[in-house]
N, C-alpha and C positions, 0 to 999 in steps of 0.2 A: 368494258366502256358501252352502253347503249346507244347503239344511234337507231332511231325510229325514222322511220322513213314517214317524211308528210307528202301525201295522195292527193292529189288535188281530185275534186269533182269530176263524175264522168262529164265531157262535153256533152251527152244530150242529155244532161242532167243541168245541165247549166243551163241549158239554153231553154229546156222545157222551164223553168222558175225564172227565168227572164224574161221569158212570153207571159207569164202566168201573170205575173207581178206588171207589165206593161197593161194588158189587158184589164185587171187590177184596176189601176188605173185609169184606164179609160171607164171601167164600170163605174167607177167613184163620179170619174169627172160626170156622166152619163145623169147620175143620181142627182146630180148635184142644179145640172144645166138642163134648159126646157127641149135646147136644140138635139140631143143626143140622149137615144135612150141607154139607159143606163144595163135593163139587165141584162142584153146580149152580151157585152164584157163582163160583168159577172161569172154569165153561166161559164165562158170559154174558162176565165181565170178559176175560176174551183174545179173545172174538169184538166187545166194543167197541172193545178198545184196539190189537187185533192184536196180531198174536204178534212182530213186528219195531218194537213200541215201547220206546226204550230202558229207561225206569222199570221196566215190565216185566222185560226182559230181567236187567236189572240185580238186582229183586228173584231172580229166580231162580236165578241164579249166589250170591246170596246164601243160599237156601237151600240148593242144591248144597255148597255147600263147608261149611257147616252137619252137617250129614248127615255127610259125609267126617269131620268131628272129631267127632262122637259116635262113630262107626265102629272108631275108632280111639283111642279114649280109651282112658286106663290103668284106667279102672273099669270091673268086667265086667258090672255093672249096666245101664254109658248102653252100652257095645259092643252088648248086646244091645238095647238101645232103640233106638242107630242101623241097627241092623242091619234089626230090624225094620220102621222108618221106611223108608229105605232099600227094599224091597222092596214098600212099602204106595206110593211114589213110581213105580219102578218100573210096580206094575200098573195104575197110573192111567195114566201117562203112555202104557203101549200101547193103553187102550182109547179115553183120548181123545184121541191123536195125530189119527189117521184121521178121525173124528167133526168134529173142528175143521177141516182140512183141505177137507171136505166142507160142509161151514156155511162157510166161509171162499170158495168159490167159487160153492154157491149163493147167500148172503144179501150179499157184497159186491161 
């Protein structure tokens, strides 16, 4: 009889993922609300979760597909919003990517 032992995730990993998703939520809220800046929350979330986290990667793909849908919308106002958001995304990515790579080497 094979008994497989169900191991729970390491407590530090669980805390790190929980904090990562908390900061991801704060970053998304900050991106939508003008009161809170979104990029610090996203930056910390990416550092805590890691750029290779499957959930984070899936969320990134959904966001990029949503931007593409907005850019190719039939409604002119939505196309303008999609282009503006895409420009914001590209600008933020250009700024954040080198900093994330440096921080991952430094902290992880």
